[in-house]
C-alpha positions as CSV (number, residue, x, y, z in Angstrom):
1,M,6.5,-9.8,-28.8
2,I,3.3,-7.9,-27.7
3,F,1.3,-10.9,-27.9
4,L,4.2,-12.7,-25.7
5,I,3.7,-9.9,-23.2
6,S,0.1,-9.9,-22.8
7,R,0.2,-13.8,-22.3
8,I,2.5,-13.0,-19.6
9,I,0.8,-10.4,-17.7
10,F,-2.8,-11.9,-18.7
11,S,-2.2,-15.8,-18.3
12,Q,-3.5,-17.5,-15.6
13,G,-0.4,-19.0,-14.4
14,K,0.1,-21.3,-11.4
15,Y,-0.3,-17.9,-9.4
16,S,-4.0,-16.7,-10.7
17,S,-6.2,-19.2,-8.5
18,S,-9.8,-18.4,-9.6
19,D,-10.8,-20.5,-6.4
20,D,-9.5,-17.9,-3.9
21,R,-12.5,-17.0,-1.2
22,F,-11.3,-13.9,0.5
23,E,-9.0,-11.4,-0.5
24,L,-7.5,-8.7,2.1
25,N,-5.4,-5.7,1.0
26,I,-3.4,-3.6,3.5
27,S,-2.3,-0.2,2.4
28,A,-0.8,3.1,3.3
29,N,-1.6,6.5,1.4
30,Y,-0.3,9.7,0.7
31,S,-3.0,12.1,0.5
32,N,-4.0,15.4,-1.2
33,P,-6.8,17.6,0.6
34,E,-9.3,19.3,-1.7
35,Y,-12.0,21.7,-1.2
36,E,-12.5,23.4,2.2
37,A,-10.0,20.8,3.8
38,Y,-7.2,22.5,1.8
39,G,-5.5,25.8,3.1
40,T,-1.9,27.2,3.7
41,N,-2.5,30.4,5.6
42,V,-2.1,29.3,9.2
43,T,-0.3,31.6,11.7
44,F,0.2,31.7,15.4
45,E,-0.5,34.5,17.9
46,S,1.6,33.9,21.0
47,Y,0.2,36.5,23.1
48,H,-3.1,34.4,23.5
49,E,-1.7,31.2,22.1
50,F,-4.4,31.2,19.1
51,V,-4.1,29.6,15.7
52,Y,-5.7,31.2,13.0
53,I,-6.5,29.9,9.6
54,D,-6.8,32.8,7.3
55,G,-7.2,35.3,10.0
56,K,-10.0,33.3,11.7
57,R,-9.9,30.6,14.4
58,I,-10.9,27.0,13.3
59,V,-14.5,27.0,14.6
60,T,-15.3,29.7,12.1
61,S,-12.7,29.4,9.4
62,D,-13.3,29.3,5.9
63,N,-11.0,25.9,5.5
64,F,-9.1,23.7,7.7
65,G,-5.9,24.7,6.6
66,T,-4.3,21.1,5.4
67,N,-2.0,20.3,2.3
68,W,-1.1,16.8,2.7
69,G,-2.3,13.8,4.8
70,F,-1.4,10.1,5.2
71,G,-3.5,7.1,6.1
72,F,-3.8,3.6,6.4
73,Q,-6.7,1.5,5.0
74,V,-7.8,-2.3,5.1
75,Y,-10.1,-3.9,2.5
76,G,-11.4,-7.2,2.7
77,S,-13.5,-8.8,-0.2
78,L,-15.4,-12.1,-0.4
79,R,-16.1,-14.1,-3.4
80,L,-19.7,-15.0,-3.2
81,F,-20.4,-16.2,-6.8
82,K,-18.5,-18.6,-9.3
83,Q,-17.2,-15.5,-10.8
84,N,-14.7,-12.8,-9.3
85,F,-16.0,-9.9,-11.1
86,V,-18.4,-8.6,-8.3
87,K,-17.8,-8.9,-4.9
88,P,-18.6,-7.0,-1.7
89,V,-15.9,-5.4,0.1
90,L,-15.7,-4.5,3.7
91,N,-13.1,-1.5,4.7
92,I,-11.9,0.0,7.8
93,G,-9.2,2.7,7.8
94,M,-7.7,6.1,9.3
95,T,-6.8,9.0,7.7
96,Q,-5.1,12.1,9.0
97,L,-4.8,15.5,7.0
98,E,-2.6,18.0,8.3
99,G,-0.7,21.3,7.7
100,K,2.4,22.1,9.3
101,Y,4.2,25.4,9.2
102,T,7.4,26.7,11.3
103,N,7.2,30.1,12.9
104,T,10.3,32.6,14.0
105,T,10.7,30.6,17.2
106,S,11.3,27.4,15.0
107,I,8.2,25.4,17.0
108,D,5.8,23.6,14.4
109,H,2.2,25.3,14.5
110,G,-0.7,24.0,12.5
111,V,-3.8,22.0,12.0
112,R,-4.8,18.4,12.0
113,L,-8.2,16.4,10.7
114,W,-8.9,13.0,11.9
115,S,-11.1,10.4,10.3
116,L,-12.1,6.8,11.4
117,S,-13.6,5.1,8.5
118,V,-15.9,2.0,8.5
119,G,-17.2,1.4,4.9
120,L,-19.1,-1.2,2.6
121,G,-19.5,-1.4,-1.1
122,L,-18.4,-3.3,-4.2
123,E,-15.3,-4.2,-5.6
124,I,-15.3,-4.9,-9.7
125,N,-13.1,-7.0,-11.3
126,P,-13.6,-6.7,-14.9
127,I,-10.9,-9.5,-15.7
128,G,-10.8,-11.7,-13.1
129,I,-8.0,-12.8,-11.2
130,H,-4.9,-13.4,-13.3
131,R,-1.4,-12.5,-12.3
132,F,-1.7,-9.2,-13.3
133,Y,-5.4,-7.5,-12.9
134,P,-7.0,-4.0,-12.1
135,T,-10.0,-3.5,-9.5
136,I,-12.3,-0.6,-9.1
137,L,-13.8,0.0,-5.7
138,A,-17.0,1.9,-4.5
139,L,-18.0,2.1,-1.1
140,Y,-20.3,3.9,1.3
141,R,-18.4,5.1,4.5
142,F,-19.4,5.9,8.1
143,N,-16.5,8.4,9.5
144,E,-15.9,9.7,12.9
145,M,-14.0,13.0,12.3
146,G,-12.3,15.3,14.9
147,G,-9.2,17.5,15.1
148,E,-7.1,20.2,16.4
149,S,-4.9,23.1,16.1
150,F,-1.9,22.8,17.9
151,Y,1.5,24.6,18.8
152,R,3.7,22.5,20.7
153,A,0.8,20.4,21.9
154,G,-3.1,21.1,21.0
155,V,-4.7,24.1,21.2
156,D,-8.3,23.8,19.7
157,Y,-9.7,20.5,19.8
158,L,-12.6,19.6,17.6
159,I,-15.3,17.7,19.0
160,A,-15.4,14.2,17.6
161,S,-18.7,14.0,15.3
162,P,-20.1,11.6,13.0
163,R,-20.4,12.2,9.0
164,F,-21.1,9.9,6.0
165,G,-19.5,9.9,2.8
166,Y,-18.1,7.7,-0.1
167,Q,-14.7,6.5,-1.7
168,T,-14.1,5.5,-4.9
169,G,-10.7,4.1,-6.6
170,L,-9.0,2.0,-8.9
171,N,-6.3,-0.7,-7.7
172,L,-3.6,-2.4,-10.0
173,N,-2.8,-5.8,-8.8
174,Y,0.0,-8.1,-9.1
175,K,0.1,-11.6,-7.7
176,F,3.3,-12.6,-6.9
177,K,2.9,-15.8,-5.4
178,P,-0.6,-18.2,-4.6
179,R,-1.2,-16.1,-1.4
180,F,0.5,-13.2,-1.7
181,G,0.5,-10.1,-3.9
182,M,1.2,-5.8,-4.1
183,S,-1.1,-3.2,-5.4
184,L,-0.9,0.5,-6.3
185,G,-4.0,2.6,-6.2
186,V,-5.7,5.8,-6.9
187,F,-8.7,7.0,-4.6
188,Y,-11.0,9.9,-3.9
189,S,-12.8,10.0,-0.4
190,F,-15.3,12.6,0.2
191,D,-15.8,12.1,3.9
192,N,-18.7,14.5,5.1
193,V,-21.4,14.6,2.4
194,W,-24.0,14.0,4.6
195,N,-24.8,14.4,8.4
196,R,-23.0,18.1,8.2
197,S,-24.0,20.2,10.8
198,T,-24.3,23.8,11.9
199,K,-23.8,23.2,15.6
200,E,-25.1,26.2,17.3
201,G,-24.6,25.6,20.6
202,T,-21.4,26.4,22.4
203,I,-19.3,24.5,24.6
204,Y,-18.5,25.7,28.2
205,D,-14.5,26.7,28.0
206,P,-13.7,30.0,29.0
207,L,-11.0,30.4,26.6
208,G,-12.8,28.9,23.5
209,H,-10.4,25.7,23.0
210,I,-12.9,23.4,22.8
211,V,-14.5,23.4,19.4
212,N,-17.6,22.0,17.9
213,F,-17.4,20.4,14.8
214,R,-19.1,22.8,12.2
215,D,-19.1,22.1,8.6
216,E,-22.5,23.4,7.6
217,A,-23.2,27.0,7.1
218,S,-25.8,29.3,8.8
219,P,-26.5,32.5,9.1
220,T,-25.8,32.7,12.7
221,N,-23.0,30.2,12.9
222,G,-20.2,32.2,11.4
223,L,-19.4,30.3,8.6
224,T,-19.7,31.8,5.0
225,H,-20.1,28.3,3.5
226,N,-19.9,24.6,3.7
227,R,-16.9,23.0,4.7
228,R,-16.1,20.0,2.5
229,I,-13.7,17.2,3.7
230,A,-12.2,15.7,0.4
231,Y,-8.5,14.2,-0.9
232,Y,-7.0,12.3,-3.3
233,S,-4.7,9.4,-2.3
234,V,-2.0,7.3,-3.7
235,Q,-2.1,4.2,-2.1
236,F,0.6,1.0,-2.0
237,G,0.0,-1.8,-0.4
238,F,0.0,-5.7,0.1
239,N,-2.7,-8.4,-1.1
240,F,-3.5,-11.9,0.7
241,Y,-5.5,-14.6,-0.7
242,F,-7.4,-17.3,1.2
243,K,-9.1,-20.0,-0.1
């Protein structure tokens, strides 16, 4: 029985074409923030209409107050060699991390972070293209990052800034038809490993609602430590195969 199941799963079969030149994966994900991206103590002060994270405004808060997220990712991998074991992969995606809370007026307040990403890396396929096959991905990514605190509409706006990071993950793929399949994966993304900024300067805004994206601590910028933006994601997607 075990031998039969193994043959069914890993056999080449009529849907396991080894001559696929290009593979496209389109996925949606649910994310769990880590490090300083995560926080739960987000409050709203109605008199000045300020959103506070652990008692501080977002420009100097110890974390960003998000506790879940979602996103969409597109991965394209190209076979350059006869075997499909290692392929270059290009990624374009969007992730939003969010913390949303309801106050006594039943109106939501909270924080959002956005990351628009372009990545380049490698996809490793240890067994080649079968009906069922795993893939391991590792990418270096450019991230344009911004965000806001909100109450009804936006309150404080984080000015979009470039950051560099990486993403790694594992996909389990199943090829239903010669040109179509599905995937389920677990990924880890760290979006601001490099190019973090102290942003010592200020923006002219009488109410202080336009905020520099500070994520690197300095003795004078109000941050007590670096603010790392990382998250785990569970991704479900569709695969398309092209000759």
